[in-house]
C-alpha positions in Angstrom: 0.2 -0.4 -0.2 1.1 3.8 -0.5 2.6 5.7 2.1 0.2 8.6 0.8 -2.9 6.2 1.6 -1.8 4.6 4.9 -1.4 8.4 6.4 -4.9 9.4 4.7 -6.7 6.1 6.6 -4.5 6.9 10.0 -5.5 10.6 9.4 -9.4 9.7 8.9 -9.9 7.1 11.9 -7.6 9.7 14.5 -10.3 11.9 13.4 -13.4 9.6 13.1 -12.4 7.1 16.3 -13.2 10.5 18.9 -16.1 11.4 17.2 -17.5 7.7 17.1 -16.7 7.4 20.8 -17.8 11.1 21.6 -20.9 9.9 19.8 -21.3 6.4 21.7 -21.0 7.8 24.9 -23.9 10.8 24.6 -26.2 8.2 23.0 -25.6 5.8 26.3 -25.6 8.8 28.7 -28.8 9.9 27.2 -30.6 6.5 27.4 -29.4 6.1 30.6 -30.7 9.3 31.8 -34.1 8.5 30.1 -34.6 5.5 31.8 -33.3 7.1 35.3 -36.0 10.0 34.6 -38.6 8.0 33.8 -38.5 5.1 36.4 -38.2 8.1 39.0 -40.0 11.2 37.9 -42.0 9.9 34.9 -40.6 12.3 32.3 -40.1 11.0 29.4 -38.5 13.4 27.1 -34.6 14.6 28.7 -32.9 17.2 27.1 -29.0 17.7 27.1 -29.5 20.6 30.0 -29.8 17.8 32.4 -25.7 17.1 31.8 -24.5 20.6 30.7 -27.3 21.9 33.4 -29.1 19.6 35.7 -30.8 22.8 37.6 -32.5 23.8 34.3 -33.8 20.4 33.8 -35.2 19.6 37.3 -37.0 23.0 37.5 -39.3 21.3 34.2 -40.1 18.8 36.4 -42.7 21.0 38.5 -43.8 23.5 35.5 -47.1 21.9 35.3 -47.5 22.2 39.2 -46.3 25.5 39.5 -48.2 26.9 36.5 -51.7 25.4 38.1 -50.8 27.4 40.9 -50.1 30.4 39.5 -53.7 30.2 37.5 -55.3 29.8 40.8 -53.5 32.5 42.4 -54.6 35.1 39.8 -58.4 33.4 39.7 -58.9 32.3 42.7 -56.4 33.0 45.6 -58.6 31.9 48.2 -58.3 28.6 47.1 -54.8 28.5 48.1 -55.8 28.4 51.5 -57.2 25.1 51.3 -55.8 22.5 53.2 -57.2 19.8 50.8 -56.6 21.4 48.0 -53.0 21.6 48.8 -52.4 18.2 49.8 -53.5 16.8 46.3 -50.7 19.3 44.8 -48.3 18.3 47.7 -49.0 14.5 46.6 -48.4 15.3 43.0 -44.9 17.1 44.2 -44.2 14.1 46.3 -43.6 11.6 43.4 -41.1 14.0 41.7 -39.0 14.3 45.0 -40.0 18.2 45.5 -42.2 19.7 48.4 -44.7 22.5 49.0 -44.3 25.4 51.6 -47.1 27.8 52.1 -46.9 30.7 53.9 -49.5 33.5 55.0 -48.6 36.7 56.5 -45.6 35.3 57.4 -46.9 32.4 58.9 -46.7 28.8 58.2 -50.2 27.1 57.1 -48.8 23.8 55.1 -46.0 22.5 54.1 -44.9 18.9 52.7 -41.2 17.8 51.6 -40.4 14.4 50.0 -36.8 14.7 52.2 -39.2 14.8 55.6 -36.1 15.0 57.7 -34.9 18.1 56.1 -38.4 19.6 56.0 -38.0 21.7 59.6 -34.4 23.1 58.1 -35.8 24.0 55.1 -39.1 25.7 56.7 -36.9 27.5 59.1 -35.0 29.2 55.9 -38.3 29.6 54.0 -39.1 31.5 57.3 -36.9 34.3 57.1 -38.2 36.2 54.0 -35.7 35.0 51.4 -35.9 36.8 48.5 -35.0 34.7 45.3 -33.3 35.7 42.3 -34.6 34.5 39.1 -36.4 30.9 39.0 -34.5 29.3 42.0 -31.3 28.7 43.6 -29.7 26.5 46.2 -30.5 26.5 49.4 -27.3 25.6 51.5 -25.3 22.3 51.2 -28.4 20.6 50.5 -28.9 21.4 46.7 -32.3 22.4 46.9 -34.3 24.0 43.9 -37.0 26.8 45.0 -39.5 28.1 43.1 -41.7 31.1 44.8 -45.1 32.3 43.9 -46.8 35.5 45.4 -50.8 35.3 46.0 -53.1 38.1 48.0 -56.6 38.6 48.9 -58.6 40.8 51.0 -59.9 38.5 53.5 -56.2 37.0 54.4 -53.5 39.4 53.1 -50.4 38.3 51.6 -49.3 34.4 50.6 -46.0 32.9 49.2 -45.5 29.7 48.2 -42.5 27.9 47.7 -41.9 24.8 45.4 -38.9 22.9 46.3 -37.0 20.3 44.4 -33.9 18.1 45.2 -31.6 19.0 42.3 -29.4 15.3 41.8 -26.3 15.4 40.0 -26.8 12.1 37.7 -23.4 12.0 35.7 -21.5 11.7 38.9 -17.4 12.8 38.6 -17.2 8.9 38.7 -19.0 8.1 35.9 -17.2 11.2 34.2 -13.4 9.6 35.1 -14.6 5.8 34.4 -15.5 7.8 30.3 -12.5 9.7 30.0 -10.5 6.4 31.0 -12.1 4.2 28.8 -11.5 7.2 25.7 -8.0 7.4 26.5 -7.7 3.9 26.3 -9.7 3.4 23.0 -7.4 6.0 21.4 -4.3 4.7 23.1 -4.7 1.3 21.4 -5.5 3.0 18.2 -3.3 5.2 18.2 -0.3 2.0 19.0 -1.8 -0.2 16.1 -1.9 2.7 13.3 1.7 3.7 14.8 3.0 0.0 13.8 0.9 0.0 10.9 3.0 3.4 9.4 6.4 1.9 11.1 6.4 -0.8 9.1 5.2 0.8 6.0 7.7 3.9 6.3 10.1 3.5 9.5 12.1 0.6 8.2 12.7 1.5 4.5 13.6 5.4 5.7 16.3 3.8 8.3 17.9 1.8 5.4 17.3 5.1 3.4 19.5 6.7 6.0 22.2 4.5 5.7 22.4 5.0 1.7 22.5 8.8 2.8 25.2 8.3 4.6 27.2 6.1 2.4 26.6 9.5 -0.1 28.2 12.2 2.6 30.9 9.7 2.7 31.6 10.0 -0.6 30.8 6.1 -1.4 28.7 6.2 -4.5 28.2 2.5 -5.3 25.6 1.8 -2.7 22.7 0.4 -4.3 19.1 0.1 -2.9 17.2 -2.6 -4.1 13.9 -4.2 -2.0 10.4 -5.0 -2.6 8.6 -1.8 -1.6 5.9 -0.6 -3.5 4.3 3.0 -3.8 6.2 5.9 -2.7 9.1 4.3 -1.3 9.7 2.6 -4.5 9.6 6.0 -5.8 12.2 7.1 -3.0 14.3 4.7 -4.0 14.7 4.4 -7.5 15.2 8.7 -7.5 17.9 7.6 -4.7 19.6 5.6 -7.5 19.7 7.9 -10.3 20.7 10.7 -7.8 23.4 8.3 -7.0 24.5 7.9 -10.4 23.8 11.5 -11.2 26.5 12.5 -8.0 29.2 9.5 -9.0 29.4 11.7 -12.5 29.3 14.8 -11.1 32.2 13.7 -8.9 34.0 12.4 -11.4 33.7 15.2 -13.5 34.6 17.5 -10.9 37.5 15.5 -10.6 38.2 16.2 -14.3 37.7 20.1 -13.8 39.7 20.1 -11.3 42.6 18.2 -13.3 41.7 20.7 -16.1 42.0 23.6 -13.6 45.5 23.0 -12.3 46.8 22.1 -15.7 45.5 25.7 -16.7 47.3 27.4 -14.1 50.2 25.7 -14.6 50.0 25.9 -18.3 49.1 30.1 -18.2 52.0 30.0 -15.3 54.7 28.9 -17.7 53.1 30.9 -20.7 53.4 34.1 -18.6 56.4 33.3 -17.5 58.0 32.7 -21.0 57.8 36.3 -22.2 58.6 38.0 -18.8 61.7 36.1 -19.2 62.1 37.1 -23.1 61.0 40.8 -22.0 63.3 40.9 -19.4 66.5 39.7 -21.1 65.8 42.2 -24.0 65.4 45.1 -21.8 68.9 43.8 -19.9 70.4 43.7 -23.5 69.2 47.3 -24.4 71.0 48.4 -20.6 73.9 46.8 -21.4 74.4 48.4 -24.7 74.1 44.9 -26.5 71.0 47.2 -29.3 74.0 49.2 -30.6 72.6 49.8 -33.7 69.3 51.2 -34.6 68.1 48.3 -36.6 68.8 46.1 -33.5 67.2 48.5 -30.9 63.7 48.9 -33.1 64.1 45.0 -33.5 64.4 44.8 -29.5 61.5 47.0 -28.8 59.4 45.1 -31.2 60.1 42.1 -29.6 59.4 43.5 -26.4 55.9 44.8 -27.5 55.4 41.5 -29.0 56.2 39.9 -25.7 53.9 42.2 -23.7 50.8 41.8 -26.7 51.3 38.1 -25.8 50.9 38.6 -21.6 48.1 40.7 -22.3 45.8 38.3 -24.5 46.9 35.6 -21.8 45.7 37.9 -19.2 42.7 38.4 -21.0 42.0 34.7 -21.8 42.4 34.5 -17.8 40.1 37.2 -16.6 37.4 35.9 -19.5 37.9 32.4 -17.4 37.7 33.3 -14.1 34.8 36.1 -14.7 32.5 32.7 -15.2 32.6 32.3 -11.7 32.9 36.1 -10.5 29.1 38.0 -10.5 29.7 40.3 -13.6 26.0 41.9 -14.0 25.2 43.3 -17.4 23.1 46.4 -17.2 20.4 47.8 -19.2 18.6 50.5 -17.4 15.6 52.2 -18.5 12.5 54.2 -17.2 10.3 51.9 -15.4 6.8 52.6 -14.4 6.1 51.3 -11.0 2.8 50.6 -10.8 3.1 49.1 -13.8 6.3 47.0 -13.3 6.2 45.5 -10.1 2.0 44.9 -10.9 3.3 42.6 -13.5 6.2 41.2 -11.5 3.8 39.8 -8.1 1.6 38.7 -10.5 4.4 36.5 -11.8 5.6 35.8 -8.6 2.0 34.7 -7.4 1.8 32.0 -9.8 4.8 30.7 -8.6 3.9 30.7 -5.1 0.3 29.5 -5.2 1.3 26.1 -6.4 3.1 26.0 -2.9 0.5 27.0 -0.5 2.2 30.1 0.6 -0.1 33.4 0.4 1.1 36.4 -1.1 0.0 39.8 -0.5 0.6 42.9 -2.4 0.0 46.8 -1.8 1.5 49.7 -3.6 1.0 53.3 -2.1 3.1 55.2 -4.3 1.2 57.4 -6.8 0.5 56.1 -10.3 3.1 58.0 -12.5 6.3 57.3 -10.0 8.9 56.6 -12.2 12.1 54.5 -11.5 15.6 54.1 -13.5 16.3 50.3 -13.2 17.0 47.3 -15.1 14.0 45.1 -15.3 15.5 42.2 -15.7 18.1 42.7 -12.7 15.4 44.1 -10.6 13.1 40.9 -11.0 16.1 39.0 -10.3 16.6 40.7 -7.0 12.4 40.3 -6.2 12.8 36.2 -7.4 16.3 35.8 -5.0 14.3 37.4 -2.3 11.0 35.8 -2.5 13.0 32.4 -3.3 14.9 32.9 -0.3 11.9 33.3 1.9 10.1 30.7 0.5 13.5 28.0 1.3 13.5 28.7 5.0 9.5 29.3 5.2 8.9 26.0 7.3 5.2 26.5 7.7 2.8 24.8 6.7 0.8 27.8 5.2 3.1 31.0 4.4 2.1 34.6 3.8 5.1 36.5 1.7 4.0 40.6 2.1 5.3 43.0 -0.8 4.7 46.4 -0.2 5.5 49.5 -2.5 5.8 52.7 -0.1 6.4 56.4 -0.9 9.0 58.3 1.1 9.4 61.7 -1.1 12.1 61.2 -3.4 12.6 57.4 -3.1 10.6 54.2 -2.9 11.1 52.1 -0.5 10.2 47.9 -1.3 9.4 45.7 1.2 9.4 42.0 1.1 8.3 40.4 4.3 7.9 36.6 5.5 6.2 34.8 8.1 9.5 32.2 8.1 11.5 31.4 11.1 13.6 34.4 11.4 17.1 35.1 11.9 18.7 36.1 15.2 20.1 39.7 15.9 23.6 38.5 15.7 23.1 37.3 12.1 21.1 39.8 10.5 24.1 41.8 9.9 25.7 39.1 8.0 22.9 37.7 5.7 24.5 40.0 2.6 27.9 38.5 3.2 29.1 36.2 -0.1 28.5 32.5 1.4 27.9 33.0 4.1 24.8 31.0 5.6 22.8 31.3 9.1 22.7 27.4 9.4 25.0 25.7 7.1 23.4 22.2 7.6 19.9 23.4 7.1 21.4 25.3 4.0 23.0 22.5 2.8 20.1 20.4 3.0 17.2 22.7 1.2 20.0 24.1 -1.8 21.2 27.1 -2.6 25.1 28.5 -2.5 24.9 31.4 0.0 25.1 34.0 -2.7 21.7 35.1 -3.2 21.6 38.0 -1.3 24.9 39.2 -2.0 24.0 39.6 -5.7 20.6 41.2 -4.7 22.9 43.9 -2.6 25.2 44.5 -5.7 22.4 45.1 -7.8 20.6 47.5 -5.5 23.8 49.4 -4.7 24.5 49.5 -8.9 21.1 50.7 -8.9 22.2 53.7 -6.4 20.3 52.3 -3.9 20.5 50.6 -0.7 19.0 47.4 1.1 18.9 46.1 4.9 17.5 43.7 6.8 14.9 43.5 9.8 14.3 39.7 11.7 12.5 38.2 15.2 13.1 35.1 15.3 10.3 32.9 14.8 8.1 35.4 13.2 9.9 36.2 10.2 12.4 38.4 7.9 11.8 41.8 6.2 13.8 43.1 3.8 13.9 46.3 3.0 15.6 48.0 -0.5 15.5 52.0 -1.8 15.1 53.5 -5.2 15.4 56.7 -6.2 12.6 58.0 -7.8 13.2 59.5 -11.8 11.4 63.0 -12.0 11.1 64.6 -15.9 13.3 67.7 -15.9 10.6 70.4 -16.5 13.3 72.6 -18.6 13.3 69.1 -21.1 9.9 68.3 -20.8 8.7 72.0 -21.9 11.2 71.8 -24.9 10.0 68.4 -26.0 
């Protein structure tokens, strides 16, 4: 099976397992609570609030009696003094683990509570003319939900009715702890099997691949990977074998090139030494008076001139050869409209970043007619080098690069900021040095010669601008460079 398929199955399993567990636990808890309520209170429907807010769920138990008493307080408040009527209401409440307390003008005329041993304490508390906030509250440490109702009449004065319900916590801490242990165990077992599955399909071949790469690092290009793995691992091994052959070929070519370089230097040294020796001999002949006739003098001088030309030719050849490894950059300056040029440049860069899951934000705050004198190709090299550097060290699953063009009166400032790992304060000042790398081991694995930013610095300075960088470790790097604006000479424009 392909490694990609294994990872997809693992990813889906790690998401579905917790969801299935949560759904199962919720369903079992809901059924258990429904059965308990049906058996103890005769309540058929159980809401989620019984788990999250048991007070609300127990409040619903006595809603029917509360509404009946409220209606009676409006229509016939005197009926609320009838003990037989109160006993009928109390009997209904007793089935629901609730009680009824009635006070008239501060005196208790009736009380009934399912928890008879606590009735006296509750009656004492209610006799203190407590004021309830909202529908009720917990009384003391006994967790009692209290509903309060006022009624009055000219014959008897003012009265209060209290419906008291004991609130139980059906979801105990022990149950929650057991469920949590069960979830952890299931996830651990699932993770164990999935990890072993991935290990057998990926870790073993990657270990062998690591050995092969170590052989490459030691300069052994003859170690061949040959296994029965399929899918991405097979492709990885095939790519390794191709890389090995190319590295072996490259090493052989480099050895040959080094040999040719040594021969070239030896030959040039010899070729330079020969005309120098000749020039020195003819000059000494002139100085010693050997060239004692005009014809001899003319012949000596022409020989010296020819030998000097030979040396110049050799030096030119050496300069051209060494120029291959130098950063001599040709320029073709012309006027560029900042908005048009950077719009096109950003569009091109954005297409490259789109496939790498990197978002590119662009803003231009310069006037639309702003001009600069620059080489478009070399300026594009600057943008591409900086963006490539940001992408190389992004180290995020989803990166962001911001390009901003700012107006600074007689110049423009271009900022390219990323959200990568950043550079430390002691290294930020050296990143433009040729071949300098902030992390040599990481740079080696990701590629790059270490001259990209030094080229950028040279191009910007050759344009008459300057460049610097700011950074915070863990937040990213921002490159700033400034170019002077081009301003048309009014006299020239008028003359045209």
